[in-house]
C-alpha positions, -999 to 999 in steps of 0.1 A, spaced: 0 0 0 16 32 -12 17 64 9 18 99 -4 38 127 10 20 160 16 42 189 7 34 222 23 49 254 8 23 282 9 -7 259 9 -15 222 11 -19 204 -22 -39 173 -19 -51 170 -55 -27 140 -62 -41 119 -34 -65 91 -39 -100 92 -25 -91 71 5 -59 91 12 -79 123 11 -102 109 37 -73 99 59 -58 134 54 -91 149 67 -91 127 98 -53 133 104 -59 171 102 -86 169 128 -63 149 151 -35 174 146 -58 204 153 -71 186 185 -35 181 197 -25 217 189 -56 231 207 -49 209 238 -12 218 239 -20 255 232 -43 256 263 -15 241 285 -31 207 290 -12 175 293 -17 141 277 -45 132 302 -64 164 296 -52 178 330 -28 206 336 6 203 319 37 199 339 50 233 352 79 250 336 113 252 353 116 282 376 142 300 354 123 293 321 90 304 337 106 337 347 122 342 313 90 335 295 70 358 318 93 387 314 88 385 276 50 385 281 44 349 270 29 336 302 44 310 325 25 279 313 38 250 293 19 257 260 49 254 236 43 289 224 76 307 231 80 316 194 51 294 182 72 279 154 72 244 167 34 241 169 29 260 136 52 236 119 35 205 133 13 192 105 2 160 87 31 150 65 24 116 51 -9 98 44 -17 63 31 -51 46 28 -52 37 65 -27 59 82 -18 96 86 15 107 101 21 142 115 55 157 124 76 188 122 93 195 89 126 212 100 153 193 118 156 220 145 119 217 153 120 179 153 148 180 178 129 205 200 97 184 197 117 153 208 131 171 238 97 183 249 83 149 243 109 136 268 98 161 294 61 154 290 44 136 261 26 161 239 24 144 205 -2 120 218 -40 119 216 -56 125 249 -90 108 257 -108 139 245 -87 140 214 -95 104 206 -132 112 209 -128 141 185 -109 120 160 -135 91 162 -163 116 156 -144 130 126 -139 95 113 -176 89 115 -184 120 96 -158 111 69 -172 76 67 -208 90 63 -195 112 35 -178 83 18 -207 58 22 -225 66 -11 -192 64 -31 -182 32 -14 -215 15 -22 -211 26 -59 -175 13 -60 -186 -20 -45 -215 -23 -70 -192 -15 -99 -165 -39 -88 -138 -13 -83 -120 -2 -52 -102 -25 -29 
């Protein structure tokens, strides 16, 4: 099963994806948005409060007017850069595109997992999957009737 890379320059181009890959891209995008919203509101992987910042970093971040919560928004580049990068018929993978942001994301992941779906995020993704499946149902029935598809 082939996967397709999603290239992002100024806007996402998904016109070369198959029908099933486009559906997975939609579901993956909902999952990424849910994770970004959770992290941006300083919630941890269990939908509770995120771990506190170290004392020095909290002071530094507060003096710059960024608040003293772990929301990964010092410059905002790492969260802005976190997007769906690869999709296949049954899988969507999200990551950061630049090496620097991947290293920072890995370091933050070691402190407290943030690139995970919390229980609320799982519910959101499941609901998005149901909507996408409901959208796909008429086409899937036609494909089945015509003998195409998988």
